[in-house]
C-alpha positions in Angstrom: 1.7 20.4 -16.4 5.4 20.8 -16.7 7.7 18.0 -17.8 9.0 17.6 -14.3 5.5 17.4 -12.8 4.6 14.8 -15.5 7.6 12.7 -14.7 6.9 12.8 -11.0 3.3 11.9 -11.6 4.3 8.9 -13.8 6.7 7.7 -11.1 4.0 8.1 -8.5 1.6 6.1 -10.6 4.2 3.3 -11.0 5.0 3.2 -7.3 1.2 3.2 -6.4 0.6 0.4 -8.9 3.4 -1.7 -7.4 2.3 -1.3 -3.8 -1.4 -1.9 -4.7 -0.3 -5.0 -6.6 1.7 -6.2 -3.6 -1.3 -6.0 -1.3 -3.6 -7.4 -4.0 -1.2 -10.4 -4.3 -1.4 -11.0 -0.6 -5.2 -10.9 -0.8 -5.6 -13.3 -3.7 -2.7 -15.7 -3.3 -0.4 -15.4 -0.3 -3.0 -15.4 2.4 -5.3 -17.9 0.8 -2.3 -20.2 0.2 -1.2 -19.8 3.8 -4.7 -20.4 5.0 -4.3 -24.0 3.8 -1.1 -24.5 5.8 -0.9 -25.9 9.3 -0.5 -23.5 12.2 3.3 -23.9 12.6 3.9 -23.3 8.9 1.5 -20.3 8.9 3.2 -18.6 11.8 6.7 -19.4 10.6 6.0 -18.2 7.1 4.4 -14.9 8.3 7.4 -14.3 10.6 9.8 -14.8 7.8 7.8 -12.6 5.4 7.7 -9.9 8.1 11.5 -10.0 8.1 12.0 -10.2 4.4 9.6 -7.5 3.4 11.4 -4.7 5.3 13.8 -3.9 2.4 14.6 -1.0 0.2 12.4 -2.0 -2.7 9.4 -2.4 -0.5 10.0 0.9 1.4 10.6 2.7 -1.9 7.1 1.9 -3.1 5.3 1.8 0.3 6.6 5.2 1.4 7.4 6.5 -2.1 3.9 6.3 -3.6 2.3 8.7 -1.1 5.4 11.0 -1.1 5.5 11.1 -4.9 1.7 11.7 -5.0 2.2 14.7 -2.6 5.1 16.0 -4.8 2.9 15.7 -7.9 0.1 17.5 -6.1 2.4 20.4 -5.0 3.9 20.6 -8.5 0.4 20.8 -10.0 -0.6 23.5 -7.6 2.6 25.5 -8.4 2.0 25.2 -12.1 -1.6 26.3 -11.6 -2.9 23.6 -14.0 -5.7 22.6 -11.7 -7.5 20.0 -13.9 -5.7 17.1 -12.2 -5.9 18.6 -8.7 -9.0 16.7 -7.4 -7.6 13.4 -8.7 -4.2 14.1 -7.2 -5.6 15.1 -3.8 -7.7 11.9 -3.8 -4.8 9.8 -4.8 -2.6 11.2 -2.1 -5.2 10.9 0.6 -5.9 7.3 -0.3 -2.2 6.4 -0.4 -1.8 8.1 2.9 -4.7 6.1 4.3 -2.9 2.9 3.1 0.1 4.0 5.3 -2.1 4.8 8.2 -3.9 1.4 8.0 -0.6 -0.4 7.9 0.8 1.6 10.8 -2.3 1.3 13.0 -3.3 -2.3 12.2 -1.1 -4.6 10.1 2.3 -3.6 11.4 1.3 -3.9 15.1 -0.2 -7.3 14.3 3.0 -8.4 12.5 5.0 -7.2 15.5 2.7 -9.1 18.0 3.0 -12.2 15.9 6.8 -11.9 15.8 7.1 -11.4 19.6 4.4 -13.9 20.5 5.3 -16.8 22.7 1.8 -18.5 22.9 1.2 -21.8 21.2 1.2 -21.3 17.4 -2.5 -22.1 17.1 -3.3 -19.3 19.5 -1.0 -16.9 17.7 -2.6 -17.7 14.4 -6.1 -17.3 15.8 -5.3 -13.8 17.1 -3.7 -12.8 13.8 -5.0 -14.3 10.6 -8.7 -13.1 10.3 -8.1 -9.6 11.4 -4.8 -9.1 9.4 -6.5 -10.4 6.2 -9.4 -8.0 6.7 -7.2 -5.0 7.2 -5.0 -6.1 4.2 -8.1 -6.2 2.0 -8.9 -2.6 3.0 -5.4 -1.4 2.3 -5.4 -3.2 -1.0 -8.6 -1.5 -1.9 -7.5 2.0 -0.8 -4.0 1.7 -2.5 -5.7 0.5 -5.7 -8.1 3.4 -5.5 -5.1 5.7 -4.9 -3.5 4.3 -8.0 -6.6 4.8 -10.1 -7.0 8.4 -8.9 -3.4 9.2 -9.8 -4.0 7.6 -13.2 -7.1 9.8 -13.5 -5.0 12.8 -12.7 -2.6 11.8 -15.5 -5.5 11.4 -18.0 -7.0 14.8 -17.2 -3.8 16.8 -16.6 -3.9 18.6 -19.9 -7.7 18.7 -20.3 -9.4 22.0 -19.8 
């Protein structure tokens, strides 16, 4: 693997680790903490989080991890190294799945919560359980994507 390919892979691993850590943090602290809050606090907090999270740092890791994984995969293919290829394909596919889960499930739920005009107890009831489940899945797939990219780094020169 070339130096450029190695650097791209390391940056992809860092981005994947950061985004997996974000979703993990929601799973083990943010959502359990908000589960203890009253309905108004829960809805207000999630609405504010939905606004705050759309920023350059989040987007850099959220979109950057799969894009960098794809770049590392292409660079590995061009170099013909091959040993890391299955790991890089798996890492890319898992990080792409994280984007698709977010786009199909979590983001639409966030938008519905933000636009909702029903009583806060009803808004929360429609949102919380489902959002938490889908976040657990994207935490798992993004973590698996991180592990696969790391596996690609570990085997990149083996052969």
